C-alpha positions in Angstrom: 31.0 -35.4 -65.8 30.6 -37.6 -68.7 31.6 -40.6 -66.9 29.1 -40.2 -63.7 26.5 -42.8 -63.1 23.2 -41.5 -64.1 21.8 -42.0 -60.3 24.4 -39.9 -59.2 23.4 -36.8 -57.3 25.4 -34.6 -59.7 23.6 -35.9 -62.8 20.3 -35.8 -61.2 20.8 -32.2 -60.0 21.8 -31.1 -63.7 19.4 -33.2 -65.7 16.6 -33.7 -63.2 14.6 -36.8 -62.3 14.5 -38.3 -65.9 18.2 -39.3 -65.4 17.3 -42.2 -63.2 15.7 -43.8 -66.3 17.9 -45.5 -68.9 17.1 -45.4 -72.3 16.1 -49.5 -72.0 13.6 -48.3 -69.1 11.8 -45.8 -71.6 11.9 -48.2 -74.3 10.4 -50.7 -72.0 7.6 -48.4 -71.1 7.1 -47.6 -74.7 6.6 -51.5 -75.3 4.4 -52.0 -72.3 2.1 -48.9 -73.5 2.0 -50.2 -77.2 0.8 -53.7 -75.9 -1.7 -52.3 -73.5 -3.2 -50.3 -76.4 -3.1 -53.1 -78.7 -4.8 -55.5 -76.4 -7.4 -52.6 -75.4 -8.1 -52.1 -79.3 -8.5 -56.0 -79.8 -10.7 -56.6 -76.7 -12.3 -53.2 -75.6 -16.0 -53.0 -75.5 -18.1 -49.8 -76.0 -17.4 -47.2 -73.4 -14.4 -48.9 -72.2 -11.6 -46.2 -71.4 -8.4 -46.4 -73.0 -5.4 -47.6 -71.0 -3.3 -44.9 -69.2 0.6 -44.8 -70.3 3.2 -45.3 -67.8 4.2 -42.3 -66.2 7.7 -41.4 -67.1 10.0 -38.7 -65.7 10.0 -35.3 -67.2 6.4 -35.9 -68.8 3.2 -34.0 -68.0 1.1 -35.7 -65.4 -1.4 -38.0 -66.8 -4.7 -36.6 -67.8 -3.0 -33.3 -68.8 -2.7 -32.5 -72.5 0.0 -30.2 -73.7 -1.6 -27.1 -75.4 -5.2 -28.5 -75.0 -7.4 -25.9 -74.1 -5.1 -23.1 -73.7 -6.7 -20.6 -76.0 -3.9 -20.9 -78.5 -5.7 -22.1 -81.5 -5.5 -19.8 -84.7 -7.6 -19.5 -87.7 -6.9 -20.9 -91.1 -5.7 -17.3 -92.6 -3.4 -16.8 -89.5 -2.2 -20.5 -89.8 -1.5 -19.6 -93.8 0.1 -16.3 -92.9 2.6 -17.8 -90.5 3.3 -21.1 -92.2 4.0 -19.1 -95.5 6.3 -16.8 -93.3 8.1 -19.8 -91.7 8.4 -21.3 -95.4 9.9 -18.3 -97.1 12.2 -17.1 -94.4 16.1 -17.4 -94.7 17.0 -16.3 -91.3 16.6 -18.4 -88.0 14.1 -17.2 -85.5 15.0 -17.1 -81.9 12.9 -18.8 -79.3 11.8 -15.7 -78.1 10.7 -14.5 -81.4 8.7 -17.7 -81.8 6.9 -17.4 -78.5 6.0 -13.9 -78.7 4.5 -14.2 -82.3 1.5 -16.2 -80.9 -0.4 -16.0 -83.9 
């Protein structure tokens, strides 16, 4: 399986659409996004909109912000309690424990 090309059906079935993008394609998209933002910062006038990044496979749709507006905020007291517990913890939490704690 390690020798199959990224565009093969087997790799796409196992990894998803992100297999179609090589490391070079991801890096090129990052460079283009950085140049677009840099040009926008230098030439933008008041009220101009920030350039949209190139859509990458496996990433949320443009305009959707992960974690924004989902009611998952926490108070500073809850943050301090959670941070202290995480910092002082000597055992590893499972993903189920982390997602079920919820603050």
